[in-house]
N, C-alpha and C positions, 0 to 999 in steps of 0.2 A: 219369750214364752214364759208364762207364770205357772208355777207348780200347782197353784190353787185351782186352776181350771178343771172342771169335771167334764167327763165325756162318756156318753152312752152310745150303744150300738145295737142294731137289729139287722141280722142277715137272714133273708127269707129265700128259700128255694122251693118252688112249687112245680111238681110234675102235672101235666095235663093229659088226660086219657085221649082226648080227641086229636091232639097234636103229636102224639108219639113220645116215647121216653127219651129224655136227654141223658145220654150215658155218662157225661162228665159233670152233671149238675152238682151232685153232692161234693165231689172233689173240689170243684171251683168254690162253692160256698164255704166249705171247711177251711180251705187255704186263705180265703179272704177274711173270714172271721178270725183266724189265727193271727194274721197280720194286724188287723185293726185292734185286737185286744192285746197285742204284744206291748209290754210296758215301754220298750225302747222305740217302737214304731208308732202304732196307732194310739196307744195309751188309753183305749176305751175300757170301760168297766164291763167285764163279762158277767152274764147272769145265767143261772141254771134253775131248774125247777119248773113250776107251772108257767112262768113267764120268762123263759130262757131267751137269751140274745141270739141264739142260733136255732132256726126253725126250717127244717127241710123235710118234706113229706110228699107222698103221692095221693094223699087224701084230704088236702086242705080245702076249705070252703072260702068264699069271699069274706064271710064274717070272721073266720079264723085270722085272716090276714089283717083285716081292719082292727080287730081286738088286739093283736100283737103290736101293731103300730101305735094304737092309742095308749097301750100300757107303757111302751117305750117313751112316748111323748110325756106321759104322766110322770115317769121317773125323772126324765130330763128336766121337767118343770120344777119338780121338788128340789133338785140339786142345782138349779140355775145352770144347767149343763148344755153342751153342744150334743146334738143327736146325729149319728151317722146311720142312714138307712140304706140297705142294699136289697134290691129286688131282682132275683135271677130266675130265668125260666122262659116261658112263652108269653107273647103279647100280641095284641092286634089293634088296629084302628078301624072303626066303622066306615062304611062307604061315605064319601063326601065329608069326612071329618078327619082331624089330625089328633084327636084325643086318644092317648094310649090306655088300653084296658089290660091289666095284669091277669093272666089266666091261671086258674087253679084246677083241681081235679075234674070238676064237672063242667068247666067252661067250654063254650063253643063260640065261634066267630059270628054266629047268628043271633047272639043274645048278650047285650051289654050288662044285663042284670046278673048273668052268671059269672061275671068277672069283676075286677076292682078298678075304678077310675083312678089312675095314678096321680094325675094333676090335681084332682080334688083332694086326695089324701095328703099330698105334700103341702097344699095350700092350708089345710087345717092344721097340720103339724107345725108349720112355720109361724102361724098366726097365734099359737098358744102362748099366753103371757108366761114369762119365766124361762122359756126355751131360748138359749143363747144363740141359736142358729142351727140350721139343718143342712147336712150334706147328703145328697141322694146319689146312689150309684145304680144305674138301671141297665142291666144286661139282658135285654129281650129283643126280639124283632120289633121294628117300628119304634125304637126306644125314644127317638126325638119327640114323639107325641107326649112324652111325660112332662115336657116343659109347661109349668103352670102359667096362667095368665097373670102378668104382673099387676094388672088393674085390680084383680080380685084380692091380691095380697095387699095392695095399697088401700083398698076399701075395707079391710078387715078390722077386727076389734083393736088391733095394735096400730091402726092407721099406717101400716106399712113399715113401722119401725122395727125391722127384723132383718135377718140375713138368710140367704139360701144359695147353695151351689149344687148344680145337677150335672152329672157326667153321664152321657148316654152312649150306647154301643152302636147305634145305627141310625140312619135317617128315617123319617116318618114313613117312607115308602120302601124301606129296605129290610131285608132279612139279616139276622145276626146268627152266626154259626159257631158251634163248638165252645161257647163261653169264652170267646177270644178276648173280649174286653177285660173280663175278670182275671184271667190268667196273665194278661199283659200288665194289668194294674198291680197284681201281686208281685210280679217280677220287678217292676219299676220301683215300688216302695221298698222291696228288700235290697235292691241294688243302690237306691238313692239316685239323686240327680245332681251332677256336678254343677256348681255355680248357682244353685237354687236357694242358698241360704240355709238356715237352721231347720226350716219346716217346708213341707211340700203342700202347696195349695192346689185346688181344682181350677187351675188357671191355664193360660195359653202355653206355658212351658210344659206342664204335665200333659195337656192335650196333644201337643206335638210329639211327645214321647210315646204316648199311647197310639197315636195314628201310625207312627213308624213301625209299630209291632202288631198292628191289627189290619192286615191286608184284606181288601175286599169289603170293608165296612167303613162308613163315614162316622167316626167318633166325634161327638159334639159336646157342647157344654152350655149351661145357662147360669148366669150369676145375678143375684139381686142383693144389694147391700144398701140399706137405708136406716142403719142403727148407729148413730153417732156416739153412743155412750158405752161402747165396749173398749176394753183395754188391749185386746188381742185379736189378731186376724183369724178368719175361719179356716184353720189349717186342717188338712186331712191326715198327715202323718209327720213324724219327725224325720229329718233328712239324714240318713246315715253317712252321706258324703259331704257333710257340712263342716268337716275339719278345717281349721284355719288354713287359708290359702287355696282351697279348692276352687274358689271362684271370686270374682271381683278384683279390683285393682288393675294395675298394668301388667301383672305377672300371672301367668296361667299355671296349671298343675305341673307341667313338664319343667318349666323354669324354676318353680318353687322347689321341686324335688331336687334338682341339681344344685340349687343354691343352698338349701338346707343341709345337703350332704357335705358340701364344701365347708360351710360355716361350722358344722358340728366337728369336723376333723381339724379345723383350725382353732376354734375356741368352743369347747364342749358346753360351756355355761351360757353361751349367747343364744337368745331366742329371737326369731324374726317376728315382726308384727304382722297382723292379718286384718285386712288385706294389705299387700305391699303397694305403696304409692310411689309415684315418681320421686318424691322427696325422700322417702326411705331408701330408695336405690342410690340416689345421689350421696346421701349421708354415709351409707355403707361403703360406697366406692371411695370416698375421701378417707374414711377411717382405715380401710384396708391398705390404701397406698401410703398414708402419711401418719396414721395413729401409732402410739407407742405399743410395741408388742413385747411381751415378756419372753424370757429365754426359753420357756417350755413350749412356746408355740412353734409349730412347724412352718417355716417361711414358704415352703412349696404350696401348702394349702392356702396361705394368705394370697399367694399369686393366683391360685385357682379361683378363690373368691373374687378377686379383681377381674379375672377373665370372664367369669359367668356374669357378674354385675354389668360389665361393659357390654357384653352381648345382649343382655336383657334391656339395657338402656337404648341400645341401637334398635332392638326390636320394637320398643315403645315408640321411638321416633319414626320408624318405618310404618308402623300401624297408623300413626297420625298422618303421615304423608299420603299413604294409600287411601285413607278415608277422604282426604281432600282431593287428590288427583282423580280418583275413580268414583267421586260422589254421585255421578249421574248413572253409573252402570253397576255399582257394587251390590250384589245380592248373594244370598246363601247358595243359590244354584250356581252362580258364577264362581264362587270360591270352591265349591265341590268339584266343578269341572276343571278349575285350575289345579287343584290337588291331583286329580287323575293325570292331567297332562304333564305335570312336573314329576310324576312318579312317586308321590308321597303315599303311604299306606292309609287305609281307612281309619286306623286308630289315631292318626294325627289330628282328626277332627275333635274338637272339644266344645264346651258350652259357648265360648266366644270364638267363632270360627277363624276370623282373620288373625287375631292375636295368637291363638293356639297353633294354627297351621304354621305361622311364621316362626314361633318358638321351636316347634318340632323340627322344622327345616334347619334351624341354626344349631340346635343342641343334639339332635338325634340322627339326622340324615347324612351328615357329612362322613365320608370315609376317612380312614386313619391318615392317609397321605394326601388328602384333598385340602384345598384352601378353605378356611372357615366359612366364607360367604358364598361358596359355590352353590350349595343347595338352596339357600335363600334367594340367590340371584336367579336360579332356575324358576323358583316359585313366582317371584316378582315378574320375570320375563313371561311366564305363562299368563299372568294377569294382563300384562301389556298386550300380548298377542290376542287374547280373547276380547279385549276392549275394542280392538279394531280401529283405534284412533292414533294417527301419527303423532299428535301432540302429546298423548299419554306415553308413547314409546320414548319420545325425546326426553320428557321430564324424568322418567324412571331410569333412562340411561345415565342421566346426571347423578342420580342416586347411586348407581353402580360405580360410576367414576369416583365418587367421594369415598367409596369403600375399597377401591382398588380391585373391583370385580367386573370391569368392563368386558374383558375377554369372555368370562363365564356367561355374562348376560347376553352378549352378542352371539356366542355359540348356541345358547339355548334358543334364542329367537330364530336363528337360522334352522336349527333342528325342528322347531315347532312349525315353521313355515313349510319346510319340506314335508313334514308329516301330514300337515293339513292338505297340501296338494296331492300327496300320495293317497290319502284317505278318500279324497273326492274323486280320484281317478279309479274307475272300476269297470269291469266287464260283467254284464248280466247275461246269463245264458238261460233260456227258458225251454223246458221240455213239456210245456203245457199241452202239446198236441198228442202226447202219449196217453191215449184214453184208456187202453186196457193193458198194453205191454210197453215196449220200447218205442220211441218216436221214429217217424219216417223223416222228419225235418225238425230243426230247432231254430229259434230266433235269438239274436244277439244284439245287445245295445251297448255302446261305449259311452260312459258317463264321465263328466269332469274334464273334457277336452277344451273347455272354454266356448264351445259352440252353444247357440241358444237352445237347441234341442238335442237330445241324445241321438247319436248316429246309429242307425238300425241296419241289420242285414239278416237275411234268412238263408240257412244252409240246408242242403239235402244230405241225408245220411246214406252212406254206402250200403248199409244193411241195418234193418230195424232190430238191433240187439245191443247187448252191453258193449261189444267191441265197436260197433258202428257209432254208438253214442260217444265213446271215448275219442274216436277218430275225428268226429265232427266238432267236438269241443276244442280239440287241437287246431282244427282249421279256423275256428272262430278266434282263438288266441293269435294265430298268425295274422289274420285279418286286422285284429285290433292293434297289434304291434306295428303293423304297416302304416297305421294312421297317426302314430305318436312321433313327435320330433325327438331326435337324440338329445340328451341321454335319458329321456323319460323311460321309466320302467313300470310295467303293469304288474302289480302285486295282488290286488284284491279282485277276487272272482266270486260273484254270487251265482249260485246254481238253484234255479227254481224248478221244482218237479211236482207232479201229482202224488197223491198219498200212497198209491201202490208201489211207487218207486222209492219214496222216502222210507218205507218200512223195510226195504230189503237191500238198499243200495247206499254205498258211501261215496258220494261224488268226488271227494278228494283222492280216492283210490282209483279213479278212472285213468287208464293209461293214455297219455297224450304224447306222441312222439316217443322218446326213449325213456321217459320217466312218468311217475304218477303225477297227477295234477297238483296234489298238495305239497309236493317237494319244494317247488319254487313259488307257490302261490298260497295266499291265505284265503281259504274257501269258506264261505258262509252259506249254509243251506237254508233255502226259503221254500215256502209252499206256494205253488203256482196258482192255487185257488184264490189268493188275494189279488190276482191280476184278472180274475174272471169278470166279464161285463155284466154279471147277473145283477138283478135289481137290488138285492140286499147287500152287495159288496160295500157300498159307500157307508152304510150303517155299521157293518162289521169292522171296517177299517177305522172309522171314527171312534168306535168303542175301544179299539186297540190303542189309538193315540191317547185317549183319556187314561187308559190303564197304565201306559208307559210313563205318563207324567206323574201319576200317583206313585209308581214304583221308584221313580227317580228321587222322590222326597223321602223314601224309606231309609231309616238308619240301619235296619236289619235286612237280611237277605229275603226278598219278597217272593219266595218260592212256596207254593202250596203242594206238599207231597201227598200222593195218594197211593194206596196199596191195593192188593188184589180184592180185598173185601169191599172196597168202594166200587171197583169196576164190576164186581159180581152183582151188586145191587143196581141193575140197569135203570130201574124207575127212579130211584133216589139220585143216581148219578145224572140222569137226564134233567131231573128237577133242579139239581145244583147248577147245571150248565145254564138253564133258562133263567135262573134267578140271580146270576152274576157271581156265583161263588168262585168259578174257575176262569176268571177273566184277566189274570195277571200271568205270572210265570207258574207253570205246572210241572212238577217232577214226578215221574213214575219210579217208584222205588224198586221195581223189578222189570223184567222184559216180558210183557204179556205174550201169550201164545197167539192172541188175536191182535197183534200190534196195529195192523192196518186198520181194523175196525175202530180201535181206540183213538188212533190219530184222526180218523174221519169224524169222530164225534167231537174231539177236542179242538182241532185246528180252526174252526170258525169262531171259537170263543177265546182261546188263550193265545196271546201274541208270541209267547215263548214256551216251548215244550222240551223237556229233558228226559232222557231215559238211558238205561245201560245197554251196552252191546249184549247179544244173547249169551255169550260165554263169560259174562262178568259175575263175580260173587258179590251181589249187592245187598244181600239180606242182613249183613252185619252193621248197616248204617254208614259204612265208609263212603258210599256215594254221596250221601247228604253232606258229610263233612267236607269232602272234596269240593263240592259245589259252593259251600259256604266259604271255604278258604280262598277260592279262586274267583268268586262271583264278579269282583270288580275288574277282572281281566277278560271277562267273556263279552262277546263270543270269539274274539280274535285269539284269545289264549288257547282255544281248542286247536287251532291250526298247529301251533308249536307242540302241543301235547300229542297230536297225532303223529307228527314227525318223530317225536321222542319214542312213541310206541313202536314205530317201525324199526327203531335202532336195536342193536343187540342188548342195550342196557335194559330193555323191557323184559327180556327173557328171565323167567323165574320170579318176577316181582308180583306183588299183590295188585289190588285194584288201584288204578291211577286215573288222572284226568282224561287221558286218552281213551278210556273206556266209556266216556260219556258221549252220547249222541245228542244232537240238538237241532231243532228247527227254530230259527230266530227271526223275528220281525221287529226291527227297530224303526225309529222315526224316519231315517233315511230311506228305508225300504218302502215304508208306507207312502212317503212322498213320491217315490218312483211309481207306485201303483195308482196314484191319484188320477192320472189321465184315463186309465182303464175303467175307472168307476163310471165314467161318463160316456163310454163308447156306445155307439148305436150301429156300428158295422162290424163285420167279422175280422177284417184285416188289421193286425196289430200296427202295421206300419202307417195306417191311415190316421192313427191317433196322434202322431207326432208332427 
């Protein structure tokens, strides 16, 4: 980056009378302007006065916006500068078109002349001679419609010799909510991006970060670069996490931190190169083992340096091996699944997943009295297990043998195999017939026995009440156990119930035999409505599948929390449901008095719903914190939390995970529901 580069900015936030007030518009615009004009981050020149670089108002006209952009372009042209333009507020696309129109005070969706054509505005800005490039940040509904026509740019007065990057908040047919893109962008630029280098660009890496923090909206980008005479890339901000060693090379942040600490304690004047290459590690390893060491140096730290370098060298070799052996199956999703299976925490993930996960396993996850390579062996074994290939398992067992970790590798494989079999084996109990109160009979399916279709049985309740329901679940358990070969154990139980029971009943607390159901079983609560043969069920479940896939790629916890004010606005809440705002995980930050009604509204849309028990003190935000801290253990972590809550240790404690209720529909449950989507007869057993 050259210090001579000039950068100008214009942040516009326009309220629109016809579309309603955006409560956080000014806050979002101000935060973004502050980041972009921060000398350490955006390094753009702020302007005040008649042509300020910050323009937020509820009375703007289309001409006001055009004049502000033209003035910003003029100043960028005069300084041969890059221009960053941000448009925040409302937007619309006309019928049968994808062009975005930015809405101001008097705009309506029925008049394009009342708004500003964003694509045309950007085309004019980027085509102005002297402007070194334009970066546009569009946080409106239908924002992808702002993408200009590349042909118009190429046919302009500069013959296309210019640069443009556009970041958009939503697809052309999608709403944008709560200025999510802007707030996410501000967070990312303030935090920096590990491994992104000295500057942050509007590229795939930034887009991935923004998508992980912008749930329910399809963040997009457009890039046009046809100027071969620039000395510097079109960067959006300086990267605060670009300190030497945070990315690149064969060593990740965890490895570098441990190595720098050891080196500084051994030789305070020694500085490590950035990034660290394999050759650097080899040289340091040789020097630490054989080099001349003065009397003042502590030999224990020299030994520590040798140990860390040897570990990092082995990690680098293992990364190369895994990239070769798993070349056909290695993906980011596979690595994240392996992390969870091996028991590594979410913070183990870094910019380069494989390298950083392996380093974390080797340097952070091992217990004080455990063998050095036990945790890496577990991680590698999880990859072997998930690959599903005998040849991969055999090759990685050789890797474990070379490290003296065969026992740890084989133990982990056996554990993962048993866990997979146990996870696949589950009893589904459906109370779908309880139309108004408790059911007179229940259906049960045993899944994961190796048979082609789930085994089904229907049971009659002794009495249509809470007690009778508990008794019949116990009967279903006895029936299921009788079909299992010894020593198989049934741990997982899914209980599907209609909304009126979900709102007032905790299935894990049903008395079955001498104990509560949840004492010896991991109970997951489902909504029986997703098993309904209604015409819209297939569409509802397909939407849930899509949402779950999007949530799996989120780096942050994908929960949309809603409070009493949202629920009180019934029209707005219903509009949000219909437009896809609440189609991921939804958390109620309180226990509504009308919980049944709220669940009836939400369940067809959100695959996951969380809420506190009625006696929980949730107003202090503790509930959100608990869910965030434990998200990656859910839903099965709730079973252990409920058992903990029943113990005496819960007495007198504050809010805990056991106070969280959940209805959870994952991919496995949606697959179980698939045959019901196509039913044409009433009897459940006829579908299998």
